[in-house]
Structure formats: structure tokens, C-alpha cells
VOTOR-350146 format. One record per atom (N, C-alpha, C, O): y, x, z; residue number from 1. Coordinates in Angstrom, 1 decimal, always signed. Layout:
N
[[Y,X,Z],NUM] ...
% end
This chain:
87
[[+8.0,-8.5,+25.5],1] [[+9.2,-8.2,+24.7],1] [[+8.9,-8.5,+23.2],1] [[+7.8,-8.2,+22.8],1] [[+9.9,-9.0,+22.6],2] [[+9.8,-9.3,+21.1],2] [[+10.6,-8.3,+20.3],2] [[+11.7,-7.9,+20.7],2] [[+10.0,-7.9,+19.2],3] [[+10.7,-6.9,+18.3],3] [[+10.7,-7.5,+16.9],3] [[+9.8,-8.3,+16.5],3] [[+11.7,-7.2,+16.2],4] [[+11.8,-7.5,+14.8],4] [[+11.4,-6.3,+14.0],4] [[+12.0,-5.2,+14.1],4] [[+10.3,-6.3,+13.3],5] [[+9.8,-5.2,+12.6],5] [[+9.1,-5.5,+11.3],5] [[+9.0,-6.7,+11.0],5] [[+8.7,-4.5,+10.5],6] [[+8.2,-4.7,+9.2],6] [[+6.7,-4.9,+9.3],6] [[+6.0,-4.2,+10.1],6] [[+6.1,-5.7,+8.5],7] [[+4.7,-6.0,+8.4],7] [[+4.4,-5.8,+6.9],7] [[+4.9,-6.5,+6.0],7] [[+3.5,-4.8,+6.6],8] [[+3.2,-4.4,+5.2],8] [[+2.3,-5.5,+4.6],8] [[+1.4,-6.0,+5.1],8] [[+2.7,-5.8,+3.3],9] [[+1.9,-6.7,+2.4],9] [[+1.9,-5.9,+1.1],9] [[+2.7,-5.0,+0.8],9] [[+1.0,-6.3,+0.3],10] [[+0.9,-5.6,-1.0],10] [[-0.1,-4.4,-0.9],10] [[-0.1,-3.7,+0.1],10] [[-0.8,-4.3,-2.0],11] [[-1.9,-3.2,-1.9],11] [[-1.4,-1.9,-2.5],11] [[-1.5,-0.9,-1.9],11] [[-0.9,-2.0,-3.7],12] [[-0.6,-0.7,-4.4],12] [[+0.9,-0.5,-4.2],12] [[+1.3,+0.7,-4.0],12] [[+1.7,-1.5,-4.4],13] [[+3.2,-1.3,-4.2],13] [[+3.5,-1.9,-2.8],13] [[+3.2,-3.0,-2.5],13] [[+4.2,-1.1,-2.0],14] [[+4.5,-1.6,-0.7],14] [[+5.6,-2.7,-0.7],14] [[+6.7,-2.5,-1.3],14] [[+5.3,-3.8,-0.1],15] [[+6.2,-4.9,+0.1],15] [[+6.1,-5.3,+1.6],15] [[+5.0,-5.3,+2.1],15] [[+7.2,-5.6,+2.2],16] [[+7.2,-5.8,+3.6],16] [[+7.8,-7.2,+4.0],16] [[+8.7,-7.7,+3.3],16] [[+7.2,-7.8,+5.0],17] [[+7.8,-9.0,+5.6],17] [[+8.5,-8.5,+6.9],17] [[+8.0,-7.6,+7.6],17] [[+9.6,-9.1,+7.2],18] [[+10.3,-8.8,+8.4],18] [[+9.9,-10.0,+9.4],18] [[+10.1,-11.1,+9.1],18] [[+9.2,-9.6,+10.5],19] [[+8.6,-10.6,+11.4],19] [[+9.1,-10.3,+12.8],19] [[+9.5,-9.2,+13.2],19] [[+9.1,-11.4,+13.6],20] [[+9.3,-11.3,+15.0],20] [[+7.9,-11.3,+15.6],20] [[+7.1,-12.2,+15.4],20] [[+7.6,-10.2,+16.4],21] [[+6.3,-10.0,+16.9],21] [[+6.3,-9.4,+18.3],21] [[+7.3,-8.7,+18.6],21] [[+5.3,-9.7,+19.1],22] [[+5.2,-9.2,+20.4],22] [[+5.0,-7.7,+20.3],22] [[+4.3,-7.2,+19.4],22] [[+5.6,-6.9,+21.2],23] [[+5.5,-5.5,+21.2],23] [[+4.0,-5.0,+21.3],23] [[+3.7,-3.9,+20.7],23] [[+3.2,-5.7,+22.0],24] [[+1.9,-5.2,+22.3],24] [[+0.9,-5.4,+21.1],24] [[-0.2,-4.9,+21.1],24] [[+1.4,-6.2,+20.1],25] [[+0.6,-6.5,+18.9],25] [[+0.6,-5.3,+18.0],25] [[+1.6,-4.5,+17.9],25] [[-0.4,-5.1,+17.2],26] [[-0.4,-4.1,+16.2],26] [[+0.4,-4.5,+15.0],26] [[+0.8,-5.6,+14.9],26] [[+0.6,-3.5,+14.1],27] [[+1.5,-3.8,+13.0],27] [[+1.1,-4.9,+12.1],27] [[+1.9,-5.7,+11.7],27] [[-0.2,-5.1,+11.9],28] [[-0.7,-6.2,+11.1],28] [[-1.2,-7.4,+11.9],28] [[-1.9,-8.2,+11.4],28] [[-0.8,-7.4,+13.2],29] [[-1.2,-8.4,+14.1],29] [[-0.5,-9.8,+13.8],29] [[+0.3,-9.9,+12.8],29] [[-0.8,-10.7,+14.7],30] [[-0.2,-12.1,+14.5],30] [[+1.2,-12.1,+14.9],30] [[+1.6,-11.6,+16.0],30] [[+2.1,-12.6,+14.0],31] [[+3.5,-12.6,+14.3],31] [[+3.9,-14.0,+14.9],31] [[+3.2,-15.0,+14.7],31] [[+5.1,-14.0,+15.5],32] [[+5.6,-15.2,+16.1],32] [[+6.2,-16.0,+14.9],32] [[+6.1,-17.3,+14.9],32] [[+7.0,-15.4,+14.1],33] [[+7.7,-16.1,+13.0],33] [[+8.0,-15.0,+11.9],33] [[+8.4,-13.9,+12.2],33] [[+7.9,-15.4,+10.6],34] [[+8.4,-14.6,+9.5],34] [[+9.9,-14.9,+9.3],34] [[+10.3,-16.1,+9.1],34] [[+10.7,-13.9,+9.4],35] [[+12.1,-14.1,+9.3],35] [[+12.8,-13.4,+8.1],35] [[+14.0,-13.5,+7.9],35] [[+12.0,-12.7,+7.3],36] [[+12.6,-12.1,+6.1],36] [[+11.6,-11.4,+5.2],36] [[+10.4,-11.5,+5.5],36] [[+12.1,-10.8,+4.2],37] [[+11.2,-10.1,+3.2],37] [[+12.0,-8.9,+2.7],37] [[+13.2,-9.0,+2.5],37] [[+11.3,-7.8,+2.4],38] [[+12.0,-6.6,+2.0],38] [[+11.1,-5.9,+0.9],38] [[+9.9,-5.6,+1.2],38] [[+11.6,-5.6,-0.2],39] [[+10.9,-4.9,-1.3],39] [[+11.7,-3.6,-1.6],39] [[+12.7,-3.7,-2.2],39] [[+11.2,-2.5,-1.1],40] [[+11.9,-1.2,-1.3],40] [[+11.9,-0.7,-2.8],40] [[+12.8,+0.0,-3.2],40] [[+10.9,-1.1,-3.6],41] [[+10.9,-0.7,-4.9],41] [[+12.0,-1.3,-5.8],41] [[+12.7,-0.6,-6.5],41] [[+12.1,-2.6,-5.7],42] [[+13.2,-3.3,-6.4],42] [[+14.4,-3.5,-5.7],42] [[+15.4,-4.1,-6.2],42] [[+14.5,-3.0,-4.4],43] [[+15.6,-3.1,-3.5],43] [[+16.1,-4.6,-3.4],43] [[+17.3,-4.9,-3.5],43] [[+15.1,-5.4,-3.1],44] [[+15.4,-6.8,-2.9],44] [[+15.2,-7.2,-1.4],44] [[+14.3,-6.7,-0.8],44] [[+16.1,-8.0,-0.9],45] [[+15.9,-8.4,+0.5],45] [[+16.2,-9.9,+0.6],45] [[+17.2,-10.4,+0.0],45] [[+15.4,-10.6,+1.4],46] [[+15.7,-12.0,+1.7],46] [[+15.6,-12.1,+3.2],46] [[+14.7,-11.7,+3.8],46] [[+16.6,-12.7,+3.8],47] [[+16.7,-12.9,+5.3],47] [[+17.0,-14.3,+5.7],47] [[+17.8,-15.0,+5.1],47] [[+16.2,-14.8,+6.6],48] [[+16.5,-16.1,+7.2],48] [[+17.4,-15.8,+8.4],48] [[+17.0,-15.6,+9.6],48] [[+18.7,-15.8,+8.1],49] [[+19.7,-15.4,+9.1],49] [[+19.7,-16.2,+10.4],49] [[+19.8,-15.7,+11.4],49] [[+19.6,-17.6,+10.3],50] [[+19.6,-18.3,+11.6],50] [[+18.5,-18.0,+12.5],50] [[+18.6,-17.9,+13.7],50] [[+17.3,-17.7,+11.9],51] [[+16.1,-17.4,+12.7],51] [[+16.3,-16.0,+13.3],51] [[+15.9,-15.7,+14.4],51] [[+16.9,-15.0,+12.5],52] [[+17.1,-13.7,+13.0],52] [[+18.2,-13.7,+14.2],52] [[+18.0,-13.1,+15.2],52] [[+19.2,-14.5,+14.0],53] [[+20.2,-14.6,+15.0],53] [[+19.6,-15.2,+16.3],53] [[+20.0,-14.8,+17.4],53] [[+18.8,-16.2,+16.1],54] [[+18.1,-16.8,+17.3],54] [[+17.3,-15.8,+18.1],54] [[+17.4,-15.7,+19.3],54] [[+16.5,-15.0,+17.4],55] [[+15.7,-14.0,+18.1],55] [[+16.6,-12.9,+18.7],55] [[+16.3,-12.4,+19.8],55] [[+17.6,-12.5,+18.0],56] [[+18.5,-11.4,+18.6],56] [[+19.3,-11.9,+19.8],56] [[+19.5,-11.2,+20.8],56] [[+19.7,-13.2,+19.8],57] [[+20.3,-13.8,+21.0],57] [[+19.4,-13.9,+22.2],57] [[+19.8,-13.8,+23.3],57] [[+18.1,-14.1,+21.9],58] [[+17.1,-14.2,+23.0],58] [[+16.7,-12.8,+23.5],58] [[+15.9,-12.7,+24.4],58] [[+17.2,-11.7,+22.9],59] [[+16.9,-10.4,+23.4],59] [[+15.9,-9.6,+22.5],59] [[+15.4,-8.5,+23.0],59] [[+15.5,-10.0,+21.3],60] [[+14.6,-9.3,+20.5],60] [[+15.3,-8.0,+20.0],60] [[+16.5,-7.9,+19.8],60] [[+14.5,-6.9,+20.0],61] [[+15.0,-5.6,+19.6],61] [[+14.5,-5.3,+18.2],61] [[+13.3,-5.2,+18.0],61] [[+15.4,-5.0,+17.2],62] [[+14.9,-4.6,+15.9],62] [[+14.5,-3.1,+15.9],62] [[+15.1,-2.3,+16.6],62] [[+13.6,-2.7,+15.1],63] [[+13.2,-1.3,+14.9],63] [[+14.3,-0.7,+14.1],63] [[+15.2,-1.3,+13.6],63] [[+14.3,+0.6,+13.9],64] [[+15.3,+1.4,+13.3],64] [[+15.5,+0.9,+11.8],64] [[+16.6,+0.8,+11.3],64] [[+14.4,+0.8,+11.1],65] [[+14.5,+0.4,+9.7],65] [[+15.0,-1.0,+9.5],65] [[+15.9,-1.3,+8.7],65] [[+14.5,-2.0,+10.4],66] [[+15.0,-3.3,+10.3],66] [[+16.5,-3.4,+10.7],66] [[+17.2,-4.2,+10.2],66] [[+16.9,-2.6,+11.7],67] [[+18.3,-2.5,+12.1],67] [[+19.2,-2.1,+10.9],67] [[+20.2,-2.7,+10.7],67] [[+18.7,-1.1,+10.1],68] [[+19.5,-0.7,+8.9],68] [[+19.6,-1.8,+7.9],68] [[+20.6,-2.0,+7.3],68] [[+18.5,-2.5,+7.7],69] [[+18.5,-3.6,+6.7],69] [[+19.4,-4.7,+7.2],69] [[+20.2,-5.2,+6.4],69] [[+19.4,-5.1,+8.4],70] [[+20.3,-6.1,+9.0],70] [[+21.7,-5.7,+9.0],70] [[+22.6,-6.5,+8.7],70] [[+22.0,-4.4,+9.2],71] [[+23.3,-3.9,+9.2],71] [[+23.9,-4.0,+7.8],71] [[+25.1,-4.3,+7.6],71] [[+23.1,-3.6,+6.8],72] [[+23.6,-3.7,+5.4],72] [[+23.9,-5.2,+5.0],72] [[+24.8,-5.4,+4.2],72] [[+23.1,-6.1,+5.5],73] [[+23.3,-7.5,+5.2],73] [[+24.4,-8.1,+6.0],73] [[+24.9,-9.2,+5.7],73] [[+25.0,-7.4,+7.0],74] [[+26.1,-8.0,+7.8],74] [[+25.7,-9.0,+8.8],74] [[+26.5,-9.8,+9.2],74] [[+24.4,-8.9,+9.3],75] [[+24.0,-9.9,+10.3],75] [[+24.6,-9.6,+11.7],75] [[+24.9,-10.6,+12.4],75] [[+24.9,-8.4,+12.0],76] [[+25.5,-8.1,+13.3],76] [[+26.9,-8.6,+13.4],76] [[+27.3,-8.9,+14.5],76] [[+27.6,-8.7,+12.3],77] [[+29.0,-9.2,+12.4],77] [[+28.9,-10.7,+12.7],77] [[+29.7,-11.2,+13.4],77] [[+27.9,-11.4,+12.1],78] [[+27.7,-12.8,+12.5],78] [[+27.3,-13.0,+13.9],78] [[+27.7,-14.0,+14.5],78] [[+26.5,-12.1,+14.4],79] [[+26.1,-12.2,+15.8],79] [[+27.3,-12.0,+16.7],79] [[+27.4,-12.8,+17.7],79] [[+28.2,-11.1,+16.5],80] [[+29.3,-10.9,+17.3],80] [[+30.3,-12.1,+17.2],80] [[+30.9,-12.5,+18.2],80] [[+30.4,-12.7,+16.0],81] [[+31.2,-13.9,+15.8],81] [[+30.7,-15.1,+16.6],81] [[+31.4,-15.8,+17.3],81] [[+29.3,-15.2,+16.6],82] [[+28.7,-16.3,+17.4],82] [[+28.9,-16.1,+18.9],82] [[+29.1,-17.1,+19.6],82] [[+28.8,-14.9,+19.4],83] [[+28.9,-14.6,+20.8],83] [[+30.4,-14.8,+21.3],83] [[+30.6,-15.3,+22.4],83] [[+31.4,-14.5,+20.5],84] [[+32.7,-14.7,+20.9],84] [[+33.1,-16.2,+20.8],84] [[+34.0,-16.6,+21.5],84] [[+32.4,-16.9,+19.9],85] [[+32.7,-18.3,+19.8],85] [[+32.3,-19.1,+21.1],85] [[+33.0,-20.1,+21.4],85] [[+31.2,-18.7,+21.7],86] [[+30.7,-19.4,+22.9],86] [[+31.3,-19.0,+24.2],86] [[+31.2,-19.7,+25.2],86] [[+32.0,-17.8,+24.2],87] [[+32.5,-17.4,+25.5],87] [[+34.0,-17.7,+25.7],87] [[+34.6,-17.4,+26.7],87] 
% end
């Protein structure tokens, strides 16, 4: 199973990458693909929306924090638009 979760980068100030990773891997393990970036100090977010939508359509589950980030960015509205377009 694939999850979308945060991978910590940065030594003194926490900066996170949003990655698609296998559930059995550890937090700093090898990821399948980097799909975003999150800086909680400066409140900056960069998302690769097509890649995120691809993984969500294939059944990837976001963690709670990543779910909140994606919800603020409006990714789930695009996901529902894409699903209604194909049915």
C-alpha cells in the first residue's frame, strides 16, 4: 500500500517533502516519488498536483497532516471533478 506522507529535511529548522512511499518503509526511507514541499515556519507549500492526483486515483492514502495540507490547497475538489468527468 502506498501512502502520501511527510519526509523531514533540514537540520535545525524543520522542512518537509511530501512523498509517495510504501507503508512498510521508514519515515526517511526510499520514496517512490516526491510530490510536494512543505515549510511550516514560513507557511509555504508547493504541490505537484497531477502527480498527487495520480497517486490518489491509484488508491494512495494521505496521512492526517498531508490530508489537511491537500484540503487547504483544494486538491480533493479537483479529484472529485476528475472522477465525475470520467463516469
